[in-house]
Short mmCIF file of the C-alpha atoms (twelve columns), coordinates in Angstrom:
data_MODEL
# 
_entry.id   MODEL 
# 
loop_
_atom_site.group_PDB 
_atom_site.id 
_atom_site.type_symbol 
_atom_site.label_atom_id 
_atom_site.label_alt_id 
_atom_site.label_comp_id 
_atom_site.label_asym_id 
_atom_site.label_seq_id 
_atom_site.Cartn_x 
_atom_site.Cartn_y 
_atom_site.Cartn_z 
_atom_site.pdbx_PDB_model_num 
ATOM 1  C CA . MET A 1  -1.635 15.044  -22.143 1 
ATOM 2  C CA . THR A 2  -1.290 15.800  -18.440 1 
ATOM 3  C CA . GLU A 3  -2.192 13.083  -15.996 1 
ATOM 4  C CA . ASN A 4  -3.351 14.281  -12.601 1 
ATOM 5  C CA . THR A 5  -2.440 11.413  -10.292 1 
ATOM 6  C CA . GLU A 6  -3.046 11.878  -6.611  1 
ATOM 7  C CA . PHE A 7  -1.254 9.313   -4.496  1 
ATOM 8  C CA . LYS A 8  -2.587 8.191   -1.129  1 
ATOM 9  C CA . ARG A 9  -1.109 6.545   1.930   1 
ATOM 10 C CA . TYR A 10 -2.590 3.645   3.868   1 
ATOM 11 C CA . MET A 11 -1.685 2.393   7.333   1 
ATOM 12 C CA . CYS A 12 -1.785 -1.178  8.556   1 
ATOM 13 C CA . ILE A 13 -4.035 -1.159  11.627  1 
ATOM 14 C CA . VAL A 14 -2.261 -4.265  12.941  1 
ATOM 15 C CA . CYS A 15 1.261  -2.821  13.181  1 
ATOM 16 C CA . GLY A 16 1.194  0.757   11.855  1 
ATOM 17 C CA . TRP A 17 3.287  0.149   8.722   1 
ATOM 18 C CA . VAL A 18 2.453  2.743   6.047   1 
ATOM 19 C CA . TYR A 19 1.987  1.965   2.353   1 
ATOM 20 C CA . ASP A 20 2.580  5.058   0.214   1 
ATOM 21 C CA . GLU A 21 1.311  4.688   -3.358  1 
ATOM 22 C CA . ALA A 22 3.950  7.114   -4.645  1 
ATOM 23 C CA . GLU A 23 6.771  5.070   -3.109  1 
ATOM 24 C CA . GLY A 24 5.297  1.596   -3.541  1 
ATOM 25 C CA . ALA A 25 7.106  -1.264  -1.803  1 
ATOM 26 C CA . PRO A 26 9.975  -2.126  -4.182  1 
ATOM 27 C CA . ASP A 27 11.521 -4.619  -1.742  1 
ATOM 28 C CA . ASP A 28 8.244  -6.560  -1.952  1 
ATOM 29 C CA . GLY A 29 7.858  -6.278  -5.739  1 
ATOM 30 C CA . ILE A 30 5.383  -3.359  -5.673  1 
ATOM 31 C CA . GLU A 31 6.602  -0.645  -8.037  1 
ATOM 32 C CA . PRO A 32 6.454  3.060   -7.098  1 
ATOM 33 C CA . GLY A 33 3.199  4.604   -8.300  1 
ATOM 34 C CA . THR A 34 1.148  1.433   -7.684  1 
ATOM 35 C CA . LYS A 35 -2.345 2.333   -6.495  1 
ATOM 36 C CA . TRP A 36 -3.628 0.420   -3.449  1 
ATOM 37 C CA . GLU A 37 -6.368 -1.247  -5.495  1 
ATOM 38 C CA . ASN A 38 -3.662 -2.674  -7.785  1 
ATOM 39 C CA . VAL A 39 -1.655 -4.255  -4.964  1 
ATOM 40 C CA . PRO A 40 -2.220 -8.040  -5.228  1 
ATOM 41 C CA . LEU A 41 -4.688 -9.598  -2.784  1 
ATOM 42 C CA . ASN A 42 -2.016 -12.093 -1.697  1 
ATOM 43 C CA . TRP A 43 0.433  -9.314  -0.752  1 
ATOM 44 C CA . SER A 44 1.343  -9.212  2.924   1 
ATOM 45 C CA . CYS A 45 2.518  -6.447  5.226   1 
ATOM 46 C CA . PRO A 46 6.334  -6.494  5.296   1 
ATOM 47 C CA . ASP A 47 6.418  -5.763  9.038   1 
ATOM 48 C CA . CYS A 48 3.746  -8.023  10.538  1 
ATOM 49 C CA . GLY A 49 2.824  -10.421 7.720   1 
ATOM 50 C CA . ALA A 50 -0.901 -9.580  7.777   1 
ATOM 51 C CA . THR A 51 -2.434 -9.929  4.335   1 
ATOM 52 C CA . LYS A 52 -4.322 -7.200  2.512   1 
ATOM 53 C CA . ASP A 53 -7.449 -9.321  2.856   1 
ATOM 54 C CA . ASP A 54 -6.935 -9.965  6.574   1 
ATOM 55 C CA . PHE A 55 -6.903 -6.394  7.850   1 
ATOM 56 C CA . GLU A 56 -8.171 -2.960  6.994   1 
ATOM 57 C CA . MET A 57 -5.935 -0.254  5.683   1 
ATOM 58 C CA . VAL A 58 -6.718 3.292   6.813   1 
ATOM 59 C CA . GLU A 59 -6.223 6.264   4.524   1 
ATOM 60 C CA . ILE A 60 -4.112 8.855   6.340   1 
ATOM 61 C CA . ASP A 61 -3.247 12.472  5.595   1 
# 
């Protein structure tokens, strides 16, 4: 079985930090391959501290 997983990147509009689904955020407990929708709601941006619920993330190419 072949799984076609397309990873996306999202940018914090507060500080510009980029979350890459393929890379995750291991230093913050988010494993590589974690889709954005599976990142906990109480997670916060490692650079500016804004929470996922407090600001929009923008999909970037």
